[in-house]
N, C-alpha and C positions, 0 to 999 in steps of 0.2 A: 542654400544652393549658391555656389561660387561660379563666376565666369572663368573659363579656361581659354587662353589665347595661343595661337600659333600662326606662323606665316604660311601663305598659300603655297610657297615653294616646297613646303613639306609634302604636298600632295602631287608634285610633278611626276614623281616616279610611279604614281598610280594612274597617270593618264589625264590629270586635270591641268588645263592651261588657263591662267588668269589673263583674260583679254583686257589690257589696260586702256584700250581705246573706247571701251564702253563706259557708261555712267556708273556711279557707285551702286545705284539700285539695280541696274542690269547685271553688274558683276555679282551682287548678292544673289540674284535669282539664278544665275548660272551655277554658282557654288551650291545652292540649295538643291538644284536639279541633279547635280553630280552626286551629292551626298545622300540623296534620297534613296539611292540603290544600295547603299552600303551601311555597315556598322563600323564605327571607328574604335580602335583600341589604342590606348596610349598611357604613358606614365605621367604623373603630375609633379611638377617641380615648383616649390614654393619660393618666391623671391620677394625682395623688399626694395622699392625704388628710392630715389634720392629724397623724396618727401616723406619717407618712412611708411608709405602706403603698401600694403600687401597686395601681391597679384600672383597669378598662377599660369604657368605655361605648360603646353603639352610636349612631351618628348617621346621618341621611339614610336612614332605613329605608324600604325598599319591598318589596313581596311579589309573587310570581308564582305562578300555579297550577302545580302539578307536571305535567310532561309525562306522557303516557300510559305511556311506558316507564320511568318513574322507579323506581329500586330503592334500598332502604336501603343506606347505606354507600358509595354512588358518590362519586367525586371530580369536581369541575368545574374545567376549565382555562379560562383567560381568553385571548381573542384581541381586541386592540384594533381598533376600526372607524374608518376614515377615509372621508370623502366630500367631494364638491365644496362642500357647505355648510360643512364644518368646516375645509377647507384652502384654499379659494379657488383650487383647481386643477381642471383636467379630469383624468379618469382617465389619459389618455395622458401628460399632464405628470407626474402622480403616479408613473407607472411609470418614466419616464425618470429622474426625480430619485431614485427608489428604487434603481434599478440603478446609477446613477452615484454612489451614496453621498453624496447631498446632502440637505439638510433637506426633509422632505416635509410639514411642518405639525405642528400640536400635537394632543395628546390628553391631557387632564388625568388620565386614569385609568392612564396608563403610569408605572410606577415609574422613578425616575431612578437607582436603585441599579444598579451594574454587573452584579451577579449576578442581576438580574431581567429580563433581556432576553427579550421575547416571541419565540418561534421562528417565529411566523407573524403576519401582519397581514391585515386585511380591507378591501376597498373596497365601499361600499354605493352602489348606483345611486340616481339622483335620486328615483325612485318608491319606493325602499325595498324592492323585491321581489327584487332580484338582488344577490348578493354574490360577490366574487372573492377567492380566497385567494392570498397571496404568501408566499414563504419559500424556504429556511429560513435563519433568521438566528442568528448566534452572539454578536453584541454590538451595542450601540447607544450613541449619544451624544446629549446634549441641549444646546440653545442657545436663544437668544431666539426664533428662528424655528421651534422645534419639535424634531423628532427626525430623526436619520439612522440607517440600519440597515446592518449589514455582514453579507453572506451567508456561509455556511459555505465555499463554494467560489468566491466572487466571481460566481456566476451566480444570478439570481433566477428562480424558476419560478412559474407561476401556474396555477390551476385554478378552475373554477366551484364554489362551495359547493353540495354536493348538497342537494336540497330536504328530504329526510328528516332530514339533520343539522340544518338550520335549524329544522324543526318540533320536534325533540327538544331544542332548546337554548333559552337564555334571553338576552334582550337587556336590558342595563341601562347607561345613561349611556355610550353609544358603546363598549360592550364586549359581546362575545358569549361567554357561558359555555357551554362544551361538555363533555359527559360525557367523562371521560379516555379511555375506550375508543374513542370516535369521534375524539377528538383525535389519538390515536396512528395511527388509520387514515388521517386526513387527512394526517399527516406522511408516511406511506408513499406514499399516492397522489400527493402533491405531488412527492416525489423521483422516483417511477417514471414517472408519467404526465403530469407538469406540462409546460407549454409554456415554454421558456426565452425570456425577454424579450430582444428584440434591442435593441442600443444604437445610437442615431443616430450616424452617423460624426462629426458635428460635436462631439458631447459624449463620444465614446468615450474611456474610460479604459483604461489598460494592463490587458489581460486575457490569460490563457493560453488557448490553443485547447482547446476541450472535447474530451476523448478518450473513446473508447468504454470502458465498464466492463470491468474485468479479470475475465473469467469463469474461466479456468483459468490455472494457473501456467505461463508460457511461458519458453523460454530468453531470457536477457537480451540485448537488442541494444544494445551500448554505442555511443551516438551521440557521446559526447565523452569526453575524458580524465577529467573529474571523476567521471562515473558509473562508469567503469572503476575508478578509484582507490577510490571508495566501496565498490564490490563487493569489491575485493581486500582492503581493510582489514577489512571485516566477516568475510569468510571467514578471514582471518588471525587475527582475534580469536576466532572460534569454535574454530579449531584450538588456540589457546592455552588456551581455556576447557576443552576436552576433555582436553588434556595436563595441565592443572593438576589436574583431577579425578582423573586416573589417578595423577599424582604423589603426591597426598594419600591414595591408597587408597580413593577414592570411586567406586563403579562403578554408574552409572545408564545406562539405555537412552539412546542418542544422541538419540532423538526427544524424550525428557523434557528434555534439555539445550536443544534448540532451542525447545521449548514454553516453558520458563522464560525463555530469552533474549528471545523475541518478546513475552511478557507483560511483561517488565521494560521493553522499549522503548515499549510502547503503553499500559500501564495506570498509574493513579495509585497503585495498591496491589496487590501480589501476595502471596498467602497460600499457604505450603507446608504441606500437611496430610499426616498419616500417623501410623504407629505411632512411639512413642518409640524412639530409638536407631537410626533409619534414615538419619541424616546430613543432616537438613534444614538445620540451622545451618551445617554444614560445606560444603554446596553454596553458600550465600551467601558464605562465606569464599573458596571457589574462584573465584566470579564476581568478587569484589573483587580477588583476587590477579591474575586475568587482566587486569583493568583497570589493575593496578599502583597501587592506592590505598594511601596511607600511613595511619598510625594516626590522623591528624587528619581523614581523609576517610571513615573507616568507624566506625560506632558500633553495638554490640550492646547492646540494652536489655533486661535481664531484667524482665519484667512482674510486678508485685506484685498478689496477690489483693485487697489493700486499696484499690487505686486506684478512685476513684468519680467523679472529675471531672478536667478538663484541668489544673487547678492541681497535681495530683499528678504530672503529667508535665512541665509546662513551668515550674512555680514560681508564686510569688505575691508580693504587696507586703507586706513586714513593716511594718505601720503604726506599731508601737511605735518602731522605729528609722528609719523612713522610707527603707527600702532595698528594692530588688527582689532577692529570693532565688531564683535559678534552681533548677529541680528537680534532684534528685540524678541523674536519668537522663542528664544531659549533652546532651539534645537541643537546648536553646536555644543552647548553645555551638557545636554542629555547624552549626546553621542560620546563626549569625553568621559562622562560618568560610566557609560556602558563599557568603554574600553578599560577603565580602571576597576570595574566590578564585573568581570566576565561571567561570574556564576549567577548574576541576578538577571531576571527578565525585565525588559523595558518596553513600554508601549508609547508610541507617538500618534496622537489623533489630530487630524486636520479638520477643524469644525467649519462647515460650509465650504468645503474644499474647492468648489467650482465657482466661487465668487470672482476668482481670477483664473487665468488659463493655466491649468495644471502643467501642461507640457512646457510652459515658460519658466515658472518659478521652481518647478520640481524636476527640471530637465536632467541634471546630473544624477539624481537618484534613480530616475527611470532607466538610465543607461546602466548603472552599476548593480542594481538590485537583482538582476537576472544572473549575475556572475556567481562563481563559487564564493563561499564565505571568506576565504583568505584573500580574495581579489577585489572585494567590495570596498573601494576607497574613493572618497570624494576629495576634490581639490579646493582648498580654501583660498590659496593664492599661489603664485608662481615664485618660488624662492630664488630662481635665476635672476629675477628682476628686482626683488625686494626682500628684505629680511627685517621685519618689524621688531621693535624692542621687546615685545611680549611674545616672541616666537616660541619660548619655552612653554608658555601657557597655551598658545594656539599654534600648533605645528602647521606646516604648509598643507598637509593632507590628514584626513581622519578616516579610520577604518570603521565600516558599519558591520558589526558582528551579527551573528545569528541570534543573539539575545535581544535584538531590537526588532519589534514588529510595527508596521505602519498601517494605519487605518484612516479612512476619511468618511465624513458624513456629507451628504449632498441633498439639496432641494432642487428638483427639476422644474423651474418656472422661468418666467420672462426676465428675472433679475440675474440669472446665472448663465455661465458658458457651458456648452455641451462638450463632452470629452472627445478628444481626437482618437484615431485608431491606435496611435502609439500608446496612449494610456489604456485603452480598452484591451489591447493585446496583453497587458501585464496585470490586469486587475480582475478580481471577482466582484461584479457589481450585484449586490444582494438587495432586493426589494422586500422589505419585511412585511409579513401578513398581519393585518390588524384583526384582533379578536372581536367578536360581537360584544356590544355593551352589556348584554345580559350575562354573558360568560365572565366579563371583567368584574361586574358587580358581585357575582357569586364568589369569584376567587378573592376579591377584596375582603368580603365578609369572613372567608375562611382564614385569611391572613391576620385580620384583627383578632379573631378568636384564638389563633395560635399565640399571638403576642400576649393576650389576656391570660391564657392558661399557662404561659411560660414554656410552651412546647418548642419554640425556636431555639436551635442550638447553633453555636458559632463553630465554623470549621477553622481551626488554628493552623492547619498545615500550610507552610510556605513552599511554593513550587519554584524550585531553582531552575536554571537553564538546563542543567544536566538531567533533571527529572522531566522537564518539558520535552527534551529531545527524545526521551523514551516513548512519548506519545506518537512519534512519527514512524511511519513504516520504512523499513530499510529496502523495500522493493523499489528498484529504480528503472526496471524494464517497463515498457509499455504493455499493459495487460488488458487492453481492450478486447472484447469479443469480436469475432468476424463481422457480426451484424452491426456492432457499434462503429467499427472502423469504416465499414462500407457506407453507413449513414453519414459520417463526418465527411467522407470523400464526395458524396452526392451533394451535401450542403455546400461544400467548398466550390464545386463546379457551378452550382446554381448562383452562388454569390458572385463568382467570377463573371458569369454571363451577364449579370446585372451591372457590375462595376468591376473593372479590371483591378482596382486597388483593394478590393475586399476579398476575403477568403478565410479558410480555416488553416492557419499556418502550422508549421511543425511545433512551434512553441506551445500553441494552444492544445494540440493533440496530446503532447507530453504532460501538460498541466492538468488536463481533464483526467488522464489516466492516474496521475498522482493523487488527485482529489478522491477518486474512487478507491484507490489503494489505502487511503488514510481515513476512511470512514470508521469511526469507533465501532467496535463490535456490539456495544450496547445501544447503538443508534436506532431510533425508530424509523429512519430512512432506509428503504430498500435500495439495492444497487440501481434498479430501474428508475426510482424516484430521484436518486442522486444524479444519474445521467441526465434526466430531464432538467434538473436544476442547472447543470453545467451548460446545456444547450442554451438555456435562457440567459445565464450569467456571462458566458464567454463568447457566444455567437450572435444571438438575436439582438444584443445591444448594439451591434455594428450596423443594423439595418435602419438607416436614417436617410431620408431624401424625398424626392418628388414622386408623384404618381407615375409620371412618364417613365421613370427609371426603375421603379420597383413593383409596378402593378402585376407583372407576370410572376415575379418572385413571391409576393405576399398574397395575391389573389384579389378577387372582387367581392366586396361586402354587399349583401342584399338587405335592404331595409324591410322587406316583406317577411322573410323567414329568419332574418338575423343570422344567416349562414354565409360562409366564405366559399367561393368556387374558383376553379382554375388557379390553384395555388401550388407552386412548385415546392414550397416548404412543407405544406400539409401533405402533399402527395408523397414526399420522401418519408415523412414520419409514419404514414400508413403502411409502408413496406416492412416496418419492424415487427417482431413477434408481438403477440397480443399482450404479453406481460408488460410491455412498454406502453403505457397509456398516454404519456406526454401531456398530462393535464395542464401543467404550467406553460409549456411551450405553445400548445394550441391556444390557450387563453391570450398569450402575448401576441401571437400571429393574428388572431381575430381582432384584437385591439388595434394593431397596426393597419390592418385592412380597413377598419372603420375610420381611422384617421385619414387614410388616403382618400376614402370616399367623401368624407366631410370637408377636409381642408385642402386636399390635393398634395399633401406631404405627410410624412411620419417622422417622429422625433424619438 
């Protein structure tokens, strides 16, 4: 967080008078009393002083009276506004150009940065009283004629902006600033209730037919040889993965293996949690062996507790000798190898990932892994300030291709750091289930008998990136059922009531839907079980804190009957259809309630 400065004269036009006869403390109190009624909007200007220290000043300051529902700590999300006045287009023309991915006009408040795409835009009527919301967008481009937007699924939906949302928001320079909670609700409403804009036949671009949302996992209907081959290859890979685990003496529940595989397909980061010595790193080794990765395509990085920034991981510029020195981790070299071998899969595993703070040493990666594949670039150094002798070997930036998967193993004990919400928002945190010793001994005997009888057969298929991509569903729409989306919204509100900084954001909703869409058809997991796992892995991991903060959310644990009562989380789960048993989620919630009762906090 940076300090932003401005002179009090900037507020004179808004009615503030700086009384210079008062003491400094009294002047501060007067300013705070004045500002307490308003929200400030301003542009930030980056400057550098004579001592070469950076500082920031506020420009174009304007103030708005706080809305009646304003709460401390809320976040505002921005939605750009277009109109006939600013675009020289009618609303109908605007819609057609929007859906046809053509330039729709300019808005000076939209960032031109690739990773700052607004997910929604607004159209304001001539009289300024009605607003229409359009979305959802995943990327945008700019040219002399303004901006063009690309929808997530190539279909643009629209809804009318609710009046209560408008009244509780703020308009500044063709931008509507909306409370993040309302912003998320708009996203859901746009996806579920929005009217899809029809494309004029004259201007129609190639689009796939809209299909109905996938509600339950149905038997696959192979309409062509490609889909049949894709299904066969993924099923073959999973058999190889299971066989490799058995061959290496690693015995996990089959559902855990499918959970891990689906998370690897769909997530930018997968974290394996659990007790030390349960085979987390070995599972990653089995997965890479099933893919037939060689030593250049697999990297295990032992995390050091001393790591504090990304240079500890990726390296730095040695200014004395003017060379770039890649980090000892070897990560940069693997990323270079992935760029020069785009058809090969690569896995990077951070062993004991939370010995240091992930959001510190992995910060660049957390920011870029959510972007589209062609925009995932990390910065090694700034070539405007330096150009090392070995810049041909180590360019200033490195692309992270889709052929690189990141996974971490963690032990949750007193020697490690807990994950921040920034990490949890981007990761599937999987706690592996241990099998009973009796089952393990039996499976071990079977494995040894197979070896003795020569029944074990090696799978020699090498899974290239092109083949692995066919494992992934092409469905990009959110296909949650109404019951599932309603539950996520209830959980979001319950989390917000306990902590304003917690919630089920739009990113998590989209990733949960993607996980469900990508369940292999041969998976032993039902949709209901997979949804249960996602509630545990994407939402309940965020519930950490004191009894005072979370007792109403988690509930009260009784030592007498070992049950939890007055739990907002459990009450929300009970409203789901009977087919959703939430066995895993309920177990986690009961565990957290017990922690609150025993220790006064949950982790």
